[in-house]
C-alpha positions in Angstrom: 0.0 0.0 0.0 1.1 3.6 -0.6 1.0 6.3 2.0 1.7 10.0 1.9 3.0 11.5 5.1 4.3 14.8 6.5 8.1 14.4 6.8 8.6 16.3 10.0 5.7 14.8 12.0 5.2 11.4 10.3 1.4 12.2 10.2 -0.2 10.1 7.5 -2.3 12.3 5.3 -3.5 9.7 2.8 -3.4 6.0 2.2 -4.4 3.9 -0.8 -3.9 0.3 -1.5 -4.0 0.5 -5.3 -2.6 4.0 -5.9 0.0 4.4 -8.7 3.3 6.0 -8.0 3.0 9.8 -7.6 -0.8 9.9 -7.1 -0.7 10.6 -3.4 2.0 13.1 -3.7 0.0 14.9 -6.4 -3.1 14.8 -4.1 -1.0 16.3 -1.2 0.3 19.1 -3.5 -3.2 19.8 -4.7 -4.3 20.2 -1.0 -1.7 22.8 -0.2 1.3 20.9 1.0 4.7 21.9 -0.3 6.6 19.2 -2.1 9.5 19.3 0.4 7.0 18.8 3.3 5.6 15.4 2.2 6.8 12.0 1.0 5.1 9.1 -0.6 6.1 5.6 0.5 5.2 2.0 -0.1 4.7 0.2 3.3 3.6 -3.2 4.4 0.4 -3.6 6.4 2.5 -4.1 9.6 4.4 -0.9 9.0 1.1 1.0 8.3 -0.4 -0.4 11.5 2.7 0.7 13.5 2.6 4.2 12.0 -1.1 4.5 12.8 -0.6 3.5 16.4 2.2 6.1 16.9 0.0 8.7 15.3 -3.0 7.8 17.4 -1.0 7.9 20.6 0.5 11.3 19.7 -3.0 12.7 19.1 -4.3 11.7 22.5 -4.8 14.6 25.0 -4.0 14.3 28.7 -7.8 13.8 29.3 -7.9 10.9 26.8 -4.9 9.2 28.5 -6.5 9.7 32.0 -9.8 8.2 30.9 -8.1 5.0 29.8 -6.3 4.6 33.2 -8.9 5.7 35.8 -10.2 2.9 38.0 -13.7 1.7 37.5 -16.3 4.0 39.2 -18.1 0.9 40.4 -15.2 0.2 42.8 -15.9 3.5 44.5 -19.7 2.9 44.5 -19.1 -0.6 45.9 -17.0 0.9 48.7 -19.7 3.5 49.6 -22.4 0.8 49.6 -20.3 -1.4 51.9 -19.2 1.5 54.0 -15.6 0.3 53.3 -13.5 3.5 53.8 -10.3 1.6 52.8 -11.8 0.8 49.4 -13.0 4.4 49.0 -9.6 5.8 50.0 -7.8 3.4 47.5 -10.1 4.5 44.7 -9.3 8.2 45.4 -5.6 7.4 45.7 -5.7 5.6 42.4 -7.4 8.5 40.7 -4.8 11.0 42.1 -2.0 8.8 40.8 -3.5 9.0 37.3 -3.8 12.7 37.6 -0.2 13.0 38.6 0.9 10.6 35.7 -1.0 12.7 33.2 -1.1 16.3 34.4 -3.1 19.0 32.7 -1.1 20.7 30.0 
């Protein structure tokens, strides 16, 4: 498959599995990119998947990253229902650890 990406950021701006050589570069130029800003490459499915994972991770905000790591709210509710202060305190401590790991930017 062919991809066209921005050289400085590795951001993929277009991908086509059956594109002919130069097609994606032409599309990028037609969309306002300068020729020295972009490059067209042939990559394997595995390379494409790896590039997309990197791109997706870079696009996540601190809030996105926090959301993925916060403990389940049901742990807190369960502690409240059972009047288990240790469980409640653990939930709060776990949330604080996530906030410290991914501070607001």
